[in-house]
C-alpha positions as CSV (number, residue, x, y, z in Angstrom):
1,M,-14.6,-22.6,-8.1
2,T,-10.8,-22.9,-8.3
3,A,-8.9,-23.3,-5.0
4,S,-5.8,-21.1,-5.0
5,V,-3.2,-19.5,-2.8
6,A,-1.8,-16.0,-3.1
7,M,1.8,-16.0,-1.9
8,V,2.9,-12.6,-0.7
9,R,6.6,-12.0,-1.2
10,A,8.7,-10.9,1.9
11,V,5.8,-10.3,4.3
12,N,6.4,-10.5,8.1
13,V,10.1,-10.5,7.6
14,G,12.6,-7.6,7.6
15,G,10.1,-5.2,9.1
16,A,7.4,-5.5,6.4
17,T,4.4,-6.7,8.4
18,V,0.9,-7.4,7.4
19,A,-1.6,-8.8,9.8
20,M,-3.2,-12.0,8.6
21,A,-6.6,-10.6,9.4
22,D,-5.8,-7.7,7.0
23,L,-4.8,-10.3,4.3
24,R,-8.1,-12.2,4.8
25,A,-10.0,-8.9,4.6
26,I,-8.3,-8.2,1.3
27,G,-9.4,-11.6,0.0
28,T,-12.9,-11.1,1.1
29,A,-13.1,-7.6,-0.4
30,A,-11.8,-9.1,-3.7
31,G,-14.8,-11.3,-3.8
32,F,-13.0,-14.6,-3.0
33,T,-14.7,-17.3,-1.0
34,A,-13.4,-19.8,1.5
35,V,-10.8,-17.1,2.5
36,R,-8.3,-18.1,5.1
37,T,-4.6,-17.7,5.7
38,F,-1.9,-20.3,6.2
39,L,0.9,-19.7,8.7
40,N,1.9,-16.1,9.4
41,S,4.0,-15.8,6.3
42,G,1.6,-14.3,3.7
43,N,-0.3,-17.2,2.3
44,L,-3.9,-16.3,1.4
45,L,-5.9,-19.4,0.6
46,F,-9.2,-18.8,-1.3
47,E,-11.6,-20.0,-4.0
48,A,-12.7,-17.9,-7.0
49,A,-14.8,-18.6,-10.0
50,D,-13.9,-15.8,-12.4
51,G,-10.4,-14.6,-13.3
52,T,-7.0,-15.9,-13.7
53,P,-4.1,-16.4,-11.3
54,R,-2.4,-13.4,-12.7
55,E,-5.5,-11.2,-12.2
56,Y,-5.9,-12.5,-8.6
57,A,-2.3,-11.7,-7.9
58,A,-2.7,-8.1,-9.3
59,T,-5.8,-7.6,-7.2
60,V,-4.1,-8.7,-3.9
61,S,-0.9,-6.8,-4.7
62,R,-2.8,-3.5,-5.3
63,A,-4.7,-3.9,-2.1
64,L,-1.5,-4.7,-0.1
65,E,0.3,-1.7,-1.7
66,A,-2.5,0.6,-0.6
67,L,-2.3,-0.9,2.9
68,T,1.5,-0.8,3.2
69,E,2.3,2.1,1.0
70,R,5.0,0.1,-0.8
71,P,5.0,-2.4,-3.7
72,V,4.1,-5.9,-2.6
73,P,4.7,-8.7,-5.1
74,V,2.1,-11.5,-5.1
75,I,2.2,-14.8,-6.9
76,V,-0.9,-17.0,-7.2
77,R,-0.9,-20.8,-7.9
78,T,-3.9,-23.2,-7.9
79,A,-4.0,-26.2,-5.7
80,A,-3.2,-28.4,-8.7
81,Q,-0.2,-26.3,-9.6
82,L,1.1,-26.5,-6.0
83,Q,0.7,-30.3,-6.0
84,R,2.6,-30.5,-9.3
85,A,5.4,-28.3,-7.8
86,V,5.7,-30.7,-4.8
87,D,5.8,-33.7,-7.1
88,R,8.4,-32.1,-9.3
89,A,10.6,-31.2,-6.3
90,V,10.4,-34.7,-5.0
91,R,11.4,-36.1,-8.5
92,A,14.3,-33.6,-8.7
93,F,15.6,-34.5,-5.2
94,P,14.2,-38.0,-4.5
95,D,16.2,-38.8,-1.4
96,A,15.9,-35.5,0.3
97,P,13.6,-34.9,3.2
98,D,10.8,-32.3,2.8
99,S,12.6,-30.0,5.4
100,T,15.5,-29.5,3.0
101,M,13.5,-28.7,-0.2
102,A,11.8,-25.5,-1.3
103,V,10.2,-24.0,-4.4
104,A,10.8,-20.5,-5.7
105,F,7.6,-19.6,-7.6
106,M,8.2,-17.1,-10.3
107,D,5.9,-14.5,-11.7
108,R,6.5,-15.7,-15.2
109,P,8.2,-18.5,-17.1
110,V,11.8,-18.2,-18.2
111,R,13.2,-19.6,-21.4
112,D,16.8,-20.2,-20.4
113,V,16.7,-23.1,-18.0
114,A,20.3,-24.1,-18.4
115,P,21.4,-26.3,-15.4
116,D,24.1,-23.8,-14.3
117,R,22.2,-20.6,-15.0
118,L,22.3,-19.4,-11.3
119,G,25.8,-20.5,-10.6
120,A,27.3,-22.9,-8.0
121,F,26.3,-22.8,-4.4
122,D,28.4,-25.4,-2.4
123,D,26.1,-28.3,-1.5
124,D,22.9,-26.4,-2.4
125,R,21.2,-27.6,-5.6
126,Y,18.6,-26.3,-7.9
127,L,16.6,-27.1,-11.0
128,I,15.0,-24.3,-13.1
129,D,11.8,-25.5,-14.7
130,S,9.7,-22.8,-16.5
131,D,8.0,-20.8,-13.8
132,A,9.6,-22.4,-10.7
133,V,13.0,-23.2,-9.3
134,Y,13.2,-26.3,-7.3
135,L,15.7,-25.9,-4.4
136,L,17.6,-28.3,-2.2
137,Y,19.2,-26.8,0.9
138,P,20.8,-29.8,2.7
139,H,22.2,-27.5,5.4
140,G,19.0,-25.4,5.7
141,Q,17.8,-22.2,4.1
142,A,19.4,-20.0,6.8
143,R,22.9,-21.0,5.6
144,T,22.4,-20.7,1.9
145,K,23.7,-18.1,-0.6
146,L,21.1,-19.3,-3.1
147,L,18.7,-16.6,-2.0
148,V,15.5,-15.4,-3.7
149,S,17.4,-12.2,-4.6
150,V,19.9,-14.2,-6.6
151,I,17.1,-16.0,-8.5
152,E,15.3,-12.7,-9.2
153,K,18.5,-11.0,-10.4
154,K,19.9,-13.8,-12.6
155,L,16.5,-14.7,-14.1
156,G,14.9,-11.3,-14.3
157,V,11.8,-12.4,-12.4
158,V,9.9,-11.7,-9.2
159,A,9.9,-14.8,-7.0
160,T,8.8,-16.0,-3.6
161,V,10.0,-19.2,-1.9
162,R,8.0,-21.7,0.1
163,G,9.3,-24.9,1.7
164,V,7.9,-28.2,0.4
165,K,6.5,-29.0,3.9
166,S,4.5,-25.7,3.8
167,I,3.4,-26.3,0.2
168,R,2.1,-29.7,1.2
169,G,0.2,-28.1,4.1
170,M,-1.4,-25.5,1.8
171,V,-2.5,-28.2,-0.7
172,A,-4.1,-30.2,2.2
173,K,-6.0,-27.1,3.3
174,L,-7.1,-26.2,-0.2
175,T,-8.3,-29.7,-1.0
176,S,-10.0,-30.6,2.2
């Protein structure tokens, strides 16, 4: 069994609501085990034996689209991939507190990881690394112009952002 999280993009913000009970029901109907949610922001934690993260994402996305009657992007990462993302974020911004770091998980790797690919954003910093963008928001995410929409547009991907503190929490739940 592989412990994973399905991260739903833009749920329970901007009027797009999904009850966490519904999200858990989707996971159970998909045949996942140890199904639970983390926070109220579209994080479905589960274990599964057969399939790939891309297949799990497609399954959850289709079920959410049927429920909400709109496309709902989902990105799945294993517990090990989440831990590597935290480790990489900390290496990228070693003196930053967790509360200022985030990771934009992308639906596919990108080839052009040029350091200035996204542009300049005042004090905000980023590092593009294959299928993730490591983000530093020293003044908080609420004040940044380095939004997920910018990442998606400039890199041609679908992405969802989670704070490092939340990612650490998901890893702890998945590995306990």
